[in-house]
C-alpha atoms as one frame of an Amber mdcrd trajectory, in Angstrom:
protein
 125.965 120.201  77.879 126.149 122.274  81.026 123.185 122.342  83.357 121.415
 125.501  84.496 123.127 125.143  87.870 126.579 124.981  86.306 125.932 127.902
  83.973 124.563 129.998  86.811 127.727 129.403  88.835 129.941 130.121  85.830
 128.197 133.417  85.128 128.282 134.312  88.823 132.029 133.676  88.942 132.535
 135.801  85.832 130.465 138.634  87.316 132.499 138.522  90.518 135.762 138.472
  88.583 134.644 141.365  86.373 133.878 143.423  89.494 137.250 142.451  91.009
 135.612 140.544  93.877 137.115 137.305  95.182 135.116 134.285  94.039 133.727
 132.737  97.223 130.801 130.408  97.893 128.766 132.970  99.838 129.189 135.586
  97.094 128.146 133.125  94.387 125.113 132.225  96.514 124.234 135.920  96.875
 124.246 136.407  93.119 122.217 133.239  92.574 119.648 134.373  95.128 119.447
 137.832  93.516 118.917 136.216  90.110 116.147 134.014  91.470 117.583 130.828
  90.002 117.283 127.442  91.689 120.702 125.817  91.914 121.685 122.504  93.423
 123.399 123.428  96.701 126.775 121.791  96.026 127.591 123.787  92.867 128.553
 127.164  94.416 131.020 125.534  96.839 132.455 123.373  94.082 133.066 126.353
  91.820 134.479 128.455  94.652 136.987 125.727  95.554 137.885 125.064  91.919
 138.561 128.743  91.229 140.278 129.541  94.551 143.831 129.341  93.188 143.098
 130.114  89.531 143.800 133.364  87.732 140.433 133.715  86.001 141.683 136.497
  83.719 144.442 134.349  82.252 142.045 131.399  81.997 139.667 133.500  79.909
 142.483 134.700  77.647 143.739 131.151  77.001 140.402 129.876  75.678 140.650
 129.189  71.960 144.400 129.785  71.794 145.284 126.112  71.380 145.624 125.704
  67.625 147.506 127.251  64.735 146.170 130.308  62.974 143.996 129.625  59.898
 146.373 131.617  57.672 149.225 129.309  58.656 147.223 126.287  57.554 146.428
 127.839  54.180 150.069 128.765  53.484 151.395 127.754  50.073 154.198 125.202
  50.004 156.694 127.749  48.635 156.769 130.157  51.537 155.009 131.894  54.383
 151.348 132.817  54.170 150.441 136.347  53.300 147.080 137.977  54.013 146.291
 138.097  50.283 147.041 134.414  49.664 144.314 133.178  52.026 141.695 135.746
  50.998 140.646 134.232  47.615 139.996 130.832  49.178 137.827 132.419  51.864
 135.890 134.401  49.262 135.253 131.230  47.250 133.892 129.474  50.360 131.559
 132.386  51.120 130.297 132.467  47.525 129.753 128.694  47.543 127.725 128.937
  50.753 125.608 131.738  49.272 124.893 129.656  46.181 123.988 126.632  48.324
 121.606 128.643  50.461 119.958 130.219  47.417 119.616 126.830  45.732 118.028
 125.223  48.782 114.968 127.508  48.507 114.553 126.569  44.850 114.717 122.872
  45.659 111.746 123.228  48.012 109.676 125.147  45.506 109.472 128.354  47.543
 111.690 131.111  48.832 111.670 133.317  51.876 110.332 136.334  49.989 108.068
 134.609  47.427
């Protein structure tokens, strides 16, 4: 789990990137000071050096793009997946979760709106 110091530097770097400002230690420190957050002094420099030669925009776009699409996993053995072939399985999962959540209130003897 990331510490408050790390998260503060991450958000500061994202704010700078979003405003098309170069991520530098002094600019991260300015944002941290404006936010009124106490950060361990080595974090801003560490983040500035780590992001100096990184295209932050492409880094953001690559997050979560590592695995195959869920529709490809649910493809039948006979051919490629179609949007309609995966839909019934998803609907069944949603209905099963609804039934489980409704049943859990009954097991305890009370419900949210009783």
